[in-house]
N, C-alpha and C positions, 0 to 999 in steps of 0.2 A: 573533448569530445564527449557528447551528450551519452548518457548511459540510462538504459530503459530496464526496469525491473516490473515484470507482469506476473501476476500469481494469484492462485485461489486459496482461500482460506475455509476450511470445513468447520463448521459451526455445529453446536448441540442442536437438536430438534427444538424448533421453537424460538431460536435465539438470533435468527438471520436479522430480523429488524433491529433488535437491540445492538447489533455489532455494527450495522450500518449507521445507526445514530451515533454510537461512539466514535466510528471512524471519521465521520463528517462533521463534527463539532469544528468551528472555525479555529484555526491556529495559525500564528504568524511565525512559530519558531522553526518551521520545515523550511519556509521561503529563505529565511535569514541564513541558513546553512547550505543552500544549494538545490533545493527542490523546485523544479520548475513546473512541474504538475503531479496531482495525486488524485486520481479519480477511482471512485467506489462504485461497483455495479452489482446488479442481480439479475438472474435469469429464473423466472418462474418454473422452468422445468428442472431446476436444481435448486430447490427450496432449502437446502443445507449448505449452500455455498455462497461465498461473497469473494467477488473478483475485485482485485486492486491493480491498477496500472499507474505506474510512477516513471517520472522523468527527471532526471537528476544532471546537474552541471558536470559531474563525474563519478565514477565507481568509487572514488575516495570519499566524495561528498556523501554519497549513501551511507558508505560504512562510519563515517565519522557521526551520522545523525544518529546511528544506533546508540551512541555512548551518551547522548543528551538525558539528562534527568527526565525531562517532559516525556521523550520516547520511551524510555524505561518504565515511567509510570503508567503510560498509555497501554504498553505491552502487557504489564501486570495487571491492569483493569480488565483487559480483553481476555486475558488467558482463560477464566472460568467459563467463558462463552464459546470457546474452540473446542473441536473434536480432537484435534491432533492430527488431521488430514491436510496437508499443504502440497500445493503443486505450484509450477511456474517455470519461469526461464527469465534469464536476463541477457542483454547484448548491447554493445555500443551502435549507437545510430549512425549510419554512413551517408544518408541523403534522403531526399524526398522531392516528389514531383510538383510540391506545394510551394516550395522555395528554392533560390539559387545556392 
């Protein structure tokens, strides 16, 4: 079952664009471990927030990705840009009007 993880990352003032650049660097290791989609977004009404929506083959694939050395290094590099404010939710997808 496809697992969705959607969240917000609070960033230090002036760091939003740097975090977006960091999070959108081309990487193939996530797709190799089951990431189907990883989308990063912004909203000018919330200049100190980055939005991330992820689709994974399963919740287990998502959890396993957090153990990858590349992901651990990415988290460590992003940490100084973050304010510590996080939000979001996760769920299992159960259907869509766009596919059978």
